[in-house]
C-alpha positions in Angstrom: -47.8 -38.2 125.1 -50.2 -39.8 122.6 -53.1 -37.8 121.2 -56.3 -38.6 123.2 -58.6 -38.6 120.1 -56.5 -41.2 118.3 -57.0 -44.9 118.3 -54.1 -47.4 118.3 -53.2 -51.0 117.3 -50.9 -53.4 119.1 -48.7 -53.3 115.9 -48.1 -49.6 116.8 -50.2 -47.8 114.2 -52.4 -44.9 115.0 -55.7 -43.8 113.5 -57.2 -40.3 113.5 -60.8 -40.4 112.4 -62.6 -37.5 110.6 -66.0 -38.6 109.4 -65.5 -41.6 107.2 -61.8 -40.8 106.6 -59.0 -42.3 108.7 -55.5 -40.9 108.7 -53.0 -43.6 109.6 -49.4 -43.5 110.8 -47.0 -45.2 113.1 -46.7 -44.3 116.8 -43.9 -42.5 118.6 -43.0 -45.9 120.2 -42.7 -47.5 116.8 -40.4 -44.8 115.4 -38.2 -45.0 118.5 -37.9 -48.7 118.0 -37.0 -48.3 114.3 -34.4 -45.6 114.8 -33.6 -43.1 111.9 -36.1 -43.7 109.1 -34.4 -43.6 105.6 -37.2 -44.8 103.3 -41.0 -45.3 103.3 -42.8 -47.4 100.7 -46.3 -46.1 100.1 -49.3 -47.8 98.5 -51.1 -46.6 95.4 -54.0 -44.2 95.8 -57.1 -46.2 95.0 -55.8 -49.5 96.5 -58.3 -51.4 98.6 -57.0 -52.6 102.0 -58.4 -55.2 104.4 -57.7 -55.1 108.2 -54.1 -56.1 108.9 -53.1 -56.0 105.2 -49.7 -54.6 104.6 -49.8 -50.9 103.6 -46.2 -50.5 102.9 -42.7 -50.7 104.4 -40.6 -48.5 106.6 -36.9 -48.9 106.3 -34.6 -47.5 109.0 -30.9 -47.8 109.8 -31.8 -50.7 112.1 -34.5 -52.6 110.4 -37.2 -53.0 107.7 -40.7 -53.2 109.0 -44.1 -53.7 107.5 -46.9 -51.3 108.2 -50.3 -52.8 108.6 -53.7 -51.3 107.9 -55.7 -51.1 111.1 -58.9 -50.7 109.1 -60.5 -51.8 105.8 -61.1 -49.3 103.1 -59.7 -47.5 100.0 -56.5 -45.4 100.0 -57.6 -41.9 99.1 -54.3 -40.1 99.8 -50.6 -40.9 100.6 -48.1 -38.6 102.3 -45.9 -37.9 99.2 -43.7 -35.7 101.5 -42.3 -38.9 103.0 -40.6 -39.7 99.6 -38.2 -36.8 100.1 -38.4 -36.5 103.9 -38.8 -39.9 105.5 -37.4 -38.5 108.7 -40.8 -36.8 109.3 -41.8 -40.2 110.8 -39.1 -39.7 113.5 -39.6 -35.9 113.9 -43.4 -35.8 114.0 -44.9 -39.3 113.9 -48.4 -38.2 115.0 -48.6 -35.2 112.7 -46.5 -34.5 109.6 -45.4 -38.1 109.6 -48.8 -39.5 108.6 -48.7 -42.3 106.0 -52.1 -42.7 104.4 -55.6 -41.5 104.4 -58.3 -44.2 104.0 -62.0 -44.0 103.2 -63.5 -46.4 105.7 -65.3 -49.5 104.4 -66.6 -50.8 107.7 -66.9 -48.5 110.8 -67.1 -51.6 113.1 -63.4 -52.1 112.4 -62.9 -49.2 114.8 -64.1 -51.5 117.7 -60.9 -53.5 117.4 -58.7 -50.5 118.1 -57.3 -49.4 121.5 -58.0 -46.1 123.2 -55.0 -44.0 124.2 -55.2 -45.3 127.8 -55.4 -49.0 126.7 -52.4 -48.4 124.3 -50.3 -46.8 127.1 -51.1 -49.8 129.4 -50.1 -52.2 126.5 -46.8 -50.3 126.2 -46.2 -50.6 130.0 -46.7 -54.3 129.6 -44.0 -54.5 127.0 -41.5 -52.7 129.2 -41.8 -55.2 132.1 
């Protein structure tokens, strides 16, 4: 269900690493909890983020939720398509629903992230 090459947080963000660039979004679990997404607040390109700093906000018909950066670095791209099509977070959370791209500041931040197997075990614990 979850891409094997991605890493995850207990706050339900995912990370896809390519060199020193990390693409970040919310997981399928997160979008299901939120329901229909109606708005996404994106950070400015060039913004420096620390681990667990708020990236932006996702607003759905059910709730408003902060999105946290799983890594430290500089925002080098935001998914502008979410401004007009926030529902991409529901339809394709691990693909077209990406939120930001970050240039990594500290690769050791990756050590704090969960593998797909660990994330799935974490989700099983939430269900019980």
